[in-house]
C-alpha positions as CSV (number, residue, x, y, z in Angstrom):
1,X,59.6,-31.9,-110.0
2,X,57.7,-30.1,-107.3
3,X,54.9,-27.6,-107.4
4,X,55.2,-23.9,-108.0
5,X,53.6,-21.3,-105.8
6,X,51.2,-20.3,-108.6
7,X,49.8,-23.8,-108.7
8,X,48.5,-23.9,-105.1
9,X,45.3,-22.0,-105.9
10,X,44.5,-24.5,-108.7
11,X,45.3,-27.4,-106.4
12,X,42.9,-26.0,-103.7
13,X,40.2,-25.4,-106.3
14,X,40.6,-28.9,-107.8
15,X,40.6,-30.5,-104.4
16,X,37.5,-28.6,-103.3
17,X,35.6,-29.5,-106.5
18,X,36.6,-33.1,-106.2
19,X,35.5,-33.3,-102.5
20,X,32.2,-31.7,-103.4
21,X,31.7,-34.1,-106.3
22,X,32.3,-37.1,-104.1
23,X,30.0,-35.8,-101.4
24,X,27.2,-35.1,-103.9
25,X,27.9,-38.0,-106.2
26,X,28.0,-35.6,-109.2
27,X,30.2,-36.9,-112.0
28,X,30.0,-33.6,-113.9
29,X,31.6,-31.7,-111.0
30,X,34.2,-34.4,-110.7
31,X,35.1,-34.0,-114.3
32,X,35.3,-30.2,-113.8
33,X,37.7,-30.8,-110.9
34,X,40.1,-32.7,-113.1
35,X,40.7,-29.6,-115.2
36,X,42.7,-27.5,-112.7
37,X,44.5,-30.6,-111.4
38,X,45.4,-31.6,-115.0
39,X,46.9,-28.1,-115.6
40,X,49.1,-28.5,-112.5
41,X,50.3,-31.9,-113.6
42,X,51.0,-30.7,-117.1
43,X,52.9,-27.7,-115.8
44,X,55.0,-29.8,-113.5
45,X,55.9,-32.3,-116.3
46,X,56.4,-29.8,-119.1
47,X,59.9,-29.7,-120.7
48,X,62.0,-26.8,-119.5
49,X,65.4,-25.3,-120.1
50,X,68.6,-26.9,-118.8
51,X,72.3,-26.1,-118.7
52,X,74.3,-28.8,-120.5
53,X,77.9,-27.5,-120.1
54,X,79.8,-24.6,-118.5
55,X,83.5,-23.8,-119.0
56,X,85.2,-21.2,-116.7
57,X,88.3,-19.3,-117.9
58,X,90.4,-16.9,-115.8
59,X,92.7,-14.2,-117.1
60,X,95.2,-14.0,-115.6
61,X,95.5,-17.3,-114.0
62,X,97.6,-15.9,-111.1
63,X,97.1,-12.6,-109.3
64,X,98.0,-10.7,-106.1
65,X,95.6,-9.6,-103.5
66,X,93.3,-6.9,-104.8
67,X,94.2,-7.4,-108.5
68,X,91.3,-7.9,-110.8
69,X,90.8,-11.1,-112.7
70,X,88.5,-11.4,-115.8
71,X,86.2,-14.4,-115.5
72,X,84.6,-15.8,-118.7
73,X,82.0,-18.5,-118.5
74,X,80.9,-20.2,-121.8
75,X,77.5,-21.9,-121.5
76,X,75.7,-24.4,-123.6
77,X,71.9,-24.6,-123.0
78,X,69.0,-26.7,-124.4
79,X,65.3,-27.0,-123.9
80,X,62.8,-24.1,-123.7
81,X,62.0,-21.7,-121.0
82,X,63.6,-19.4,-118.5
83,X,67.0,-20.2,-117.0
84,X,68.7,-18.4,-114.1
85,X,72.5,-18.9,-114.0
86,X,75.0,-18.0,-111.2
87,X,78.8,-18.5,-111.2
88,X,80.0,-19.5,-107.8
89,X,82.7,-17.2,-106.3
90,X,84.8,-17.8,-103.1
91,X,83.9,-15.8,-100.0
92,X,86.6,-13.2,-100.2
93,X,85.7,-12.3,-103.8
94,X,83.9,-9.1,-104.8
95,X,82.5,-8.4,-108.3
96,X,84.1,-5.2,-109.6
97,X,82.6,-5.1,-113.1
98,X,79.6,-6.8,-114.8
99,X,77.7,-9.5,-113.0
100,X,78.2,-13.1,-112.1
101,X,74.5,-13.9,-112.7
102,X,72.7,-14.3,-116.0
103,X,69.0,-14.6,-116.7
104,X,68.3,-16.1,-120.2
105,X,65.4,-17.7,-122.1
106,X,66.4,-20.9,-123.9
107,X,64.9,-21.6,-127.3
108,X,66.3,-25.0,-128.2
109,X,70.1,-25.6,-128.3
110,X,72.2,-22.5,-127.9
111,X,75.2,-20.9,-126.4
112,X,75.8,-17.9,-124.1
113,X,78.7,-16.1,-122.5
114,X,78.9,-14.7,-119.0
115,X,81.8,-12.2,-118.5
116,X,82.6,-10.2,-115.5
117,X,85.6,-9.0,-113.4
118,X,86.3,-9.7,-109.8
119,X,89.0,-9.1,-107.2
120,X,90.0,-11.3,-104.2
121,X,90.6,-9.7,-100.8
122,X,92.9,-12.4,-99.3
123,X,95.7,-14.6,-100.4
124,X,95.5,-18.3,-101.0
125,X,94.5,-20.9,-103.6
126,X,90.8,-20.4,-104.2
127,X,88.3,-22.3,-106.5
128,X,86.1,-20.4,-109.0
129,X,83.0,-22.3,-110.1
130,X,81.0,-24.3,-110.8
131,X,77.9,-22.7,-112.3
132,X,74.6,-23.1,-110.5
133,X,71.4,-23.1,-112.6
134,X,67.7,-22.9,-111.8
135,X,65.0,-23.6,-114.4
136,X,61.5,-22.5,-113.4
137,X,58.5,-24.0,-115.2
138,X,57.5,-22.1,-118.3
139,X,53.9,-22.1,-117.1
140,X,54.9,-21.1,-113.6
141,X,53.0,-24.1,-112.3
142,X,55.8,-26.5,-111.5
143,X,58.6,-26.1,-109.0
144,X,62.1,-25.0,-110.2
145,X,64.8,-27.5,-110.9
146,X,68.3,-26.7,-109.7
147,X,71.7,-28.2,-110.7
148,X,75.4,-27.4,-110.7
149,X,77.3,-27.8,-114.0
150,X,81.0,-27.5,-114.8
151,X,84.2,-27.9,-112.8
152,X,86.1,-25.5,-110.5
153,X,89.1,-23.6,-111.7
154,X,91.9,-22.9,-109.2
155,X,93.2,-19.4,-108.9
156,X,96.4,-18.6,-107.0
157,X,96.2,-15.3,-105.1
158,X,99.6,-14.2,-103.9
159,X,100.1,-11.8,-101.0
160,X,101.2,-8.3,-101.8
161,X,105.0,-8.0,-101.4
162,X,105.3,-4.4,-100.2
163,X,108.4,-2.7,-101.5
164,X,110.2,-0.3,-99.1
165,X,111.1,2.8,-101.0
166,X,113.7,3.9,-98.5
167,X,116.2,1.7,-96.7
168,X,118.1,3.3,-93.8
169,X,121.8,4.0,-94.3
170,X,123.0,2.0,-91.3
171,X,126.1,2.9,-89.3
172,X,128.9,0.4,-88.6
173,X,128.7,1.3,-84.9
174,X,125.0,0.8,-84.5
175,X,123.7,-1.7,-81.9
176,X,121.4,-3.4,-84.4
177,X,122.6,-6.7,-86.0
178,X,121.2,-5.3,-89.2
179,X,123.9,-2.6,-89.2
180,X,126.7,-5.1,-89.6
181,X,124.9,-6.4,-92.7
182,X,125.2,-3.0,-94.4
183,X,129.0,-3.3,-94.7
184,X,130.1,-4.7,-98.1
185,X,127.1,-7.1,-98.5
186,X,127.7,-8.1,-102.1
187,X,131.1,-9.9,-102.0
188,X,133.4,-10.6,-105.0
189,X,131.7,-11.2,-108.4
190,X,132.3,-14.7,-109.8
191,X,131.8,-16.3,-113.2
192,X,128.9,-18.6,-112.0
193,X,125.7,-17.6,-113.8
194,X,122.8,-16.9,-111.6
195,X,120.0,-15.0,-113.3
196,X,119.0,-12.4,-116.0
197,X,117.9,-9.0,-114.7
198,X,117.2,-5.5,-116.0
199,X,120.3,-3.3,-116.6
200,X,121.1,-0.7,-113.9
201,X,123.6,2.1,-114.1
202,X,127.1,0.9,-113.3
203,X,126.7,-2.6,-114.7
204,X,129.7,-3.6,-117.0
205,X,128.8,-3.5,-120.7
206,X,130.2,-7.0,-121.2
207,X,127.5,-8.4,-119.0
208,X,124.7,-7.3,-121.3
209,X,122.7,-10.2,-122.7
210,X,121.8,-9.0,-126.2
211,X,119.6,-11.9,-127.1
212,X,117.5,-11.6,-124.0
213,X,117.3,-7.8,-124.5
214,X,116.1,-8.3,-128.1
215,X,113.4,-10.8,-127.0
216,X,112.2,-8.5,-124.3
217,X,112.1,-5.6,-126.7
218,X,109.8,-7.5,-129.1
219,X,107.3,-8.2,-126.3
220,X,107.5,-4.7,-124.6
221,X,109.2,-2.0,-126.7
222,X,111.4,0.5,-124.9
223,X,111.7,-1.9,-122.0
224,X,115.5,-1.5,-121.7
225,X,118.5,-3.8,-121.7
226,X,119.0,-7.1,-119.8
227,X,122.2,-8.2,-118.2
228,X,123.6,-11.5,-116.9
229,X,123.8,-11.7,-113.1
230,X,126.5,-13.8,-111.5
231,X,126.9,-15.2,-108.1
232,X,129.2,-13.5,-105.6
233,X,131.8,-15.1,-103.4
234,X,131.4,-14.6,-99.7
235,X,127.9,-13.0,-100.0
236,X,126.3,-12.1,-96.8
237,X,123.0,-13.8,-96.2
238,X,119.7,-13.2,-94.3
239,X,117.6,-16.1,-93.1
240,X,113.9,-15.4,-92.1
241,X,112.0,-17.8,-89.8
242,X,108.3,-17.1,-90.4
243,X,105.7,-18.2,-87.8
244,X,103.0,-19.9,-89.8
245,X,100.6,-20.6,-87.0
246,X,97.0,-19.9,-87.9
247,X,95.5,-16.9,-86.0
248,X,92.1,-16.4,-84.5
249,X,92.5,-12.7,-83.7
250,X,91.4,-10.3,-86.4
251,X,89.2,-11.1,-89.4
252,X,89.4,-13.6,-92.2
253,X,90.9,-10.8,-94.4
254,X,93.2,-9.2,-91.8
255,X,94.9,-11.2,-89.1
256,X,98.3,-11.6,-87.5
257,X,99.3,-14.4,-89.9
258,X,98.7,-12.2,-92.9
259,X,100.6,-9.4,-91.2
260,X,103.5,-11.6,-90.5
261,X,103.6,-12.7,-94.1
262,X,103.5,-9.0,-95.1
263,X,106.4,-8.1,-92.9
264,X,108.5,-11.2,-94.0
265,X,107.9,-10.5,-97.7
266,X,108.8,-6.8,-97.4
267,X,112.0,-7.6,-95.6
268,X,112.8,-10.4,-98.1
269,X,112.2,-8.1,-101.0
270,X,114.4,-5.3,-99.6
271,X,117.3,-7.6,-98.9
272,X,117.1,-9.3,-102.3
273,X,117.2,-5.9,-104.0
274,X,120.3,-5.0,-102.1
275,X,122.1,-8.1,-103.2
276,X,121.9,-10.3,-100.2
277,X,121.5,-14.1,-100.3
278,X,118.2,-15.0,-98.7
279,X,116.5,-18.0,-97.2
280,X,113.1,-18.5,-95.5
281,X,111.7,-21.3,-93.4
282,X,108.2,-21.8,-92.0
283,X,107.6,-23.2,-88.5
284,X,104.6,-23.9,-86.3
285,X,103.5,-26.0,-89.2
286,X,105.3,-28.7,-91.1
287,X,108.9,-27.5,-91.5
288,X,109.2,-26.2,-95.0
289,X,111.5,-23.6,-96.5
290,X,113.5,-22.5,-99.4
291,X,115.9,-25.3,-100.4
292,X,119.0,-23.1,-100.3
293,X,119.9,-19.4,-99.9
294,X,119.7,-17.5,-103.1
295,X,119.8,-13.9,-104.2
296,X,118.1,-14.2,-107.6
297,X,114.6,-13.4,-108.7
298,X,113.7,-17.1,-108.6
299,X,113.9,-16.9,-104.8
300,X,111.0,-14.5,-104.7
301,X,108.9,-16.9,-106.6
302,X,109.9,-19.8,-104.3
303,X,108.9,-17.8,-101.2
304,X,105.6,-16.8,-102.7
305,X,104.9,-20.5,-103.4
306,X,105.5,-21.2,-99.7
307,X,103.4,-18.5,-98.2
308,X,100.4,-18.2,-100.6
309,X,98.6,-21.3,-99.5
310,X,99.1,-20.8,-95.7
311,X,97.8,-22.1,-93.4
312,X,98.5,-25.6,-94.6
313,X,96.2,-28.5,-93.6
314,X,96.6,-29.6,-89.9
315,X,99.6,-31.7,-89.3
316,X,102.6,-31.9,-87.0
317,X,103.6,-28.4,-86.0
318,X,107.4,-28.0,-85.8
319,X,108.8,-25.6,-83.3
320,X,111.3,-22.8,-84.1
321,X,114.1,-25.0,-82.7
322,X,113.3,-27.8,-85.1
323,X,113.1,-25.3,-88.0
324,X,116.6,-24.0,-87.0
325,X,118.0,-27.5,-86.9
326,X,116.5,-28.3,-90.4
327,X,118.6,-25.5,-92.0
328,X,121.6,-25.5,-89.7
329,X,123.9,-26.4,-92.5
330,X,123.0,-23.1,-94.3
331,X,123.5,-20.8,-91.3
332,X,127.1,-19.8,-91.8
333,X,128.7,-18.4,-88.6
334,X,129.7,-14.7,-88.9
335,X,128.0,-14.4,-92.2
336,X,124.3,-14.8,-91.5
337,X,121.7,-12.6,-89.8
338,X,118.5,-14.4,-88.6
339,X,115.1,-12.6,-88.5
340,X,112.3,-14.3,-86.6
341,X,108.9,-13.0,-87.6
342,X,106.4,-14.2,-85.1
343,X,103.7,-13.5,-82.6
344,X,105.1,-14.4,-79.2
345,X,103.0,-16.6,-77.0
346,X,105.6,-17.4,-74.3
347,X,108.2,-20.2,-74.1
348,X,110.2,-19.3,-77.2
349,X,113.4,-18.5,-75.2
350,X,115.0,-21.9,-75.6
351,X,114.6,-21.9,-79.4
352,X,115.9,-18.3,-79.7
353,X,118.8,-19.2,-77.5
354,X,119.7,-22.1,-79.9
355,X,119.7,-19.6,-82.8
356,X,121.8,-17.2,-80.8
357,X,124.3,-19.9,-80.0
358,X,124.7,-20.8,-83.6
359,X,125.2,-17.3,-84.9
360,X,126.7,-15.3,-82.0
361,X,130.2,-13.7,-82.6
362,X,132.9,-12.9,-80.2
363,X,132.6,-9.2,-80.9
364,X,129.8,-7.1,-82.2
365,X,126.1,-7.3,-81.8
366,X,124.3,-10.7,-81.8
367,X,123.0,-11.2,-85.4
368,X,119.5,-12.3,-84.3
369,X,116.4,-10.1,-84.3
370,X,112.8,-11.0,-83.3
371,X,109.8,-9.2,-84.9
372,X,106.7,-9.6,-82.7
373,X,103.6,-8.8,-84.7
374,X,101.0,-7.5,-82.1
375,X,97.5,-9.0,-82.8
376,X,95.7,-6.8,-80.3
377,X,95.6,-3.8,-82.7
378,X,93.7,-6.0,-85.3
379,X,90.7,-6.4,-82.9
380,X,87.7,-4.2,-83.6
381,X,87.8,-1.0,-81.5
382,X,91.2,-2.0,-80.1
383,X,91.5,1.2,-78.0
384,X,88.5,0.3,-75.8
385,X,88.5,-3.5,-76.2
386,X,89.2,-5.3,-72.9
387,X,90.6,-8.3,-74.8
388,X,93.0,-6.1,-76.7
389,X,94.2,-4.4,-73.5
390,X,94.7,-7.9,-71.9
391,X,96.7,-9.1,-74.9
392,X,98.9,-5.9,-74.8
393,X,99.6,-6.5,-71.1
394,X,100.5,-10.2,-71.6
395,X,103.0,-9.5,-74.4
396,X,105.3,-7.2,-72.4
397,X,106.9,-10.0,-70.3
398,X,107.3,-12.1,-73.4
399,X,109.2,-9.4,-75.2
400,X,111.4,-8.8,-72.1
401,X,112.2,-12.5,-71.8
402,X,113.5,-12.5,-75.3
403,X,115.5,-9.3,-74.8
404,X,117.2,-10.7,-71.8
405,X,118.9,-13.2,-74.1
406,X,120.7,-10.3,-75.7
407,X,118.9,-10.4,-79.0
408,X,116.9,-7.5,-80.5
409,X,113.1,-7.8,-80.0
410,X,110.8,-5.3,-81.8
411,X,107.0,-5.0,-81.3
412,X,105.1,-4.1,-84.4
413,X,101.5,-3.0,-84.3
414,X,100.4,-3.1,-88.0
415,X,97.3,-1.1,-87.2
416,X,99.4,1.9,-86.2
417,X,102.8,1.5,-87.8
418,X,103.8,1.0,-91.4
419,X,106.6,-1.3,-92.7
420,X,109.1,1.6,-93.0
421,X,108.7,2.2,-89.3
422,X,109.4,-1.4,-88.5
423,X,112.6,-1.3,-90.5
424,X,113.7,1.9,-88.8
425,X,113.2,0.3,-85.4
426,X,115.1,-2.8,-86.4
427,X,118.1,-0.7,-87.5
428,X,118.1,1.8,-84.6
C-alpha cells in the first residue's frame, strides 16, 4: 500500500515513544506509542476508491492532421474516497477543449463521463488510451495506488492533401515533360463504369444518377446532382514514385518525409482532378503501391492508406530501380509521365536511367521529372546553421548528376516555397 507523506510525522512520533518506552521499561508509554502507529496502519489499509472500467469513444474515427476529434470516456467507479483520472494521449496530441483529466470523489458504485476535444499534429495511426487512475488514501495517511484501466483505441490521422487552386496552362512546346501531358489528357469516353461523382457543368444529362442524387439529397439537402463516371480509352497516366525513407532532419512534426508526402499528395490530387489515371509506388521501404492506375476517387483513398502509416516497421528497403521493375507492366511507353519525389543522397543515377530508358520517346522531352525535397530548410535557424549550409552544398552535385541524364530535376525548399511554386517550376 505504501505510506503517505502526512503519515511520516506520526511514524516518527510513534517510533520515538516506543524507543523511550523500551529504554525506560514503561508499558504506559509503550501503549501510547501504539496509538499513532495504529493510525498509520489503519490509514494504509483503509478501503479506497478504484476505477473498474473505462470505455474510450472517438468521433470521428478518422481525421486529417489538425482536425479536432471528440474524445468521450465512460467510467465506472466503486469504493469511497478521492480518485484522480487521466486519459492517455499520444505525444503529438494537444487538448483544444475541456480537459483529459478528472478529479472525482467516489461514494460507492457510480459512473462518470470525461469529455474533451483534441487535435493531432502529425499523420499516422495513433493509440488513444488507456485511462490512468490514482487513488489517494481518504485519511491522507496511506500512499496512493495507481493503475491503468481500459484498452487503447486506434485513430487514423491522414496527412493533409493540399489542393492546388491554380494549375498552369502548359504550352505544347515547353521543355517540361508535364507540358506534353496537358494535350488531350482525357481520351475517349467508354461505357465501362468507374465511379459516381458530383455533377459539373458540361456533363451529359443522360449520365445523371438519379438514385444516388436522391440519397445524397436526403443526407445533405441542396448538395447537388451525382453523375456516373466512366473510364476513358487511351487515358494518359502519371506514376509517382515516393521516397519513403525515414528522415532525421527536422522535427517529429515537420521533416523531409512529411514534406515529400505533402508534395506527392498535392500532385496526385491535381492530376486526378484533371482526369488523369494515376499510380503511386513507395520505395526505400518494402515495395508497396497502388495495385493499378486509376482515375477515380477510390484511388485517393488507396494512396492515403499507403502513406498515412509511414514509416513502416524496419524491413528490407527496396531501391527506386526495384520499385520501377515492380510496376513495369503499368508504365505504358509514350503514354506515361513519371514523377520521383525524393531527397537525393547520391547514387540514384542508375535507377533514374532505368526509368528514363523505359519511358523515353524518340521525339519530345523525356517524361521523367525528379522533385528533390531539400531538408536543410527544415533545420532550426537554417540561415545560420552550419549543418544546413553543408547539406545545401552537398545537394548541388547530386542534382547536376540527375540533370545530366536529360531528365528534369527540381529542388524544392518547403520552408521558403509553396506547392504552387513547385508546380510552376516543374512546368517551366
